[in-house]
N, C-alpha and C positions, 0 to 999 in steps of 0.2 A: 383532494383527499376523498377516497371512497367512503361509503357508509360504514359506520362502526359496526363491528360484529359483536353480538351478545355473548362474549366469552371472557373469562378471567385468565389473564396471563400472569403466572406466578413465577417470580425469579428469585433464586437464592444467591447470595453474594457475600464475599469477604475480600476487601482490598482489591477491588476490580475497577479502579478509576480509569484504567486504560481501555476497558472493554464495555463498561456498563452503558454508556451512551449509545454505542452502536447496537447493542442488544435491544435497548428500549426503543430506539428509533425504528427498529425493524418490526415492532408490534404496536405502533401508534394506532393501528386500525382496530384494536380491541377496545371495548367500552369499559374495561377495568384492567388496570395494571397494579400488581402487588409486588413489592420488593421486601424480602426478609433478609436483613443484613446481620452478619455475625460480628457486630461491633468493630467495623473497619476502622483502621487508624489513618486511612488516606481520605480522598475526597469522594468516595463511593456514594455516601448518603446524600451529600450536597447535590451531586449530579443526578441521582435518582429522583430527588424532589423536584427537579425541573420537568419531569415527565408524569409524576403521580404524587398525590398527597397520602397515598397508602403505603408508607414506608415504615416497617416495623423492625425492631432489633431483638435478637435472641441469641444467646450463646449456643453455638453448635456443640452439642454433647453427643447424642446418638443420631446418626444421619436419618434413619427412618422416622424417628420422633420429630426431628427438626422439619423435615419435608411435610409430614402430615399436619404439623402445626401451621405451616405456611398455607396449605390448601384449605384449612378450616376458615381462613379469612376471606375466601372467595365468595362473592355474592351470586355468581352465575352457576347454572347447572354444569356447563362445560368449562373445563380448566385445561389450559396449555401450560405445561411445565418446562421451564428453561433454566439453564445456568447462565450466569452473567457473562460468560465467555462464548455464548452461543447467539445465533441470530436466525430469525425466520426469513426464508426467501419470499419474495412477492408471489411466486408460484404456489408456495405452501399456503399463504394467506388466501389466495383464490380457491385453492382446493378445499380448505376448511370452510370457507363461505359456501361453497357448493354443497358440501355434505350437510351443513346445518339447514340450508334452505330446502334441500330435497327431503331431508329426514333420513333416519337410519335406524336399524334394529340393533346396532352395535352400541355398547356402553363405553368403548374405548377404541383408540387407534394407535398403532405403532407408526413411527415416523423415521425415515432414513436419516442417519447422521453422516454428514460429509466432514470427516476429520482431517485436520491439517497439522503438520509439524513445520513451524515457520510458515512459509508461503507454499509449501509443497502439499498437495492433496494426496493423501495416502489411500490409494484405490484398492489395494490388495491386502493379504495377510489377515483378513477378517475385519479390517477397519472400515470397509464400505460394502453394502449400505449400513451395516451395524445398526439396524433399526431398533428403536427402543419405544416402549409404551409411554407416550408423552401427552396425548390428548385423551381426556376421559371425563365422564360424568362423575363428579366428586363423591356422590353418595355410594357409588359402587366400587370405589377404588381406595386402596391405602397401601403404604409401604410397610414391609416387615420392620419392626423397630429394633434394628441391630446396627452396630457401628460401621460395618464395611459391607459393600455389595448387598444392600437390602433387596429382598425379593419383592416383586410387585404382586399384590393380591387383587384380583378383579372378579366381580360377580357379573356373569353374562358374557356376551360375545365380543371378541376383539377383531376389528378390521385393520386394514393396512393402507396407509397413504403412500403416494408415489413421490411427492416433492420433499425437498430436503430441509433439515436444520443444519446450518453451517456451524461447525465447532472449531474455533481457533484458540483453544486453551493451552496450546503447547508451542510457545514461540521458538524453542530450541531444545537440543538434547539435554542441556543442563537442567532445564525446567522439567523435562521428562524424568530425569533421574531423581530430582527432588520430590516429584509426585510419587514415583515408585517407592522412594524411601518411606514416605508417610503411609502409603497404602500397605506396604509389607509389614509395617509395625502393627497396623490394625488387623491384618490377616493373621499374623502370629498370635496376637491376643485372642482372636476368635478361636484358633486351634487350641490354644492353651486352656481357655475357659470351657471349651467343649470337651476337654480331655481327650483329644484325638490321639491316636497311636500312629505317629509318623516317624519313620527312621530315615537315615541318610540315603539308603538305597531307593526308597520310595520317592524321596525328594529329587534325587538325580534322574530317576525315570520320568517323573513329571516334567522336569526342566527340559529334558531331551524331547519328550512328547510334544510339549508346547512349542518348542522351536520348530520341529518338523511340521507340525500342523500349520503354523503361521507361514513358514517359508516355502514348503513344498505343497501340502494339501490345499492351502488357500492362496497359493501362487504369490507369496510375498516377494519372490525373486524378480517379479515383473516391476517392482518399485525400485529396483537397483539397490544402491547402498542404503537408502532409507529403509527399504523393505528388509534388508539383512539386519540392520540395527533394531528394527521393530521386533523381529523374530528372536534375536539374541536377548533383548531385554525382556521379552515375554518369558523366555526360559529362566532368565536371571531372577525374575519375580518369585518363582518357586524356590530357588536356592536362598534368596535373601529372607524370604518368609520363614524358611526352615531354620536358618541361622539364628534369627531372633527368637523363634519358638524354642530352639535348643537352649539359648541363654536363659529364657524364662524358666524352663524346666530345671536347669542346673541351679538357678538361684533359689528355687523353692524345694530343693531336696531336704 
């Protein structure tokens, strides 16, 4: 085992007994691991406790609030944020160690995500590198406290790492659709609460635009059938969000 790195790895989880061990095994090099569990009904908590005694439970209400609460538990200046269906590569560990030893004027770093559907690595359609801000000094970073797609707020400079986080949170297309169903409900609520003016024509245009962007502009066609499905479902996201938004508006007339 290499030396421990003075960093807090913060993992949010819910019913992830199939993934949590792989996730936590991949970050055993960190000198602190924190798991925030959303009252899982499976063995997630029991498995997490094999790796850390810092396992907390909190009901996921608003994503931004939930994640900020998790980060507040970290003892270290630097935080690496992961979901339970993600894992850090050994190359990423070495890159992070190098950055911290050398020193940096950045307060955060984005990290590429290597996303999979089943065992297929989706390389195109905007799915890779799909870098996200995941490594940061906690006092300079927080998430917008909204339910869906919270923005990251950072004070200072953001750098970019080259090595990957592996994300295997989508075992099949059925899971993809279930996730899309949840996300479009939250998206529709966001539109409704913000009183956005969105009509059918705009929704159709956005759906077409998202499909073309994923399939043509970002070369999703190079991923074959998987790339086609990713592009189709990207457009469908807009239509389903609009359908739920329309229902909310109709019910509140």
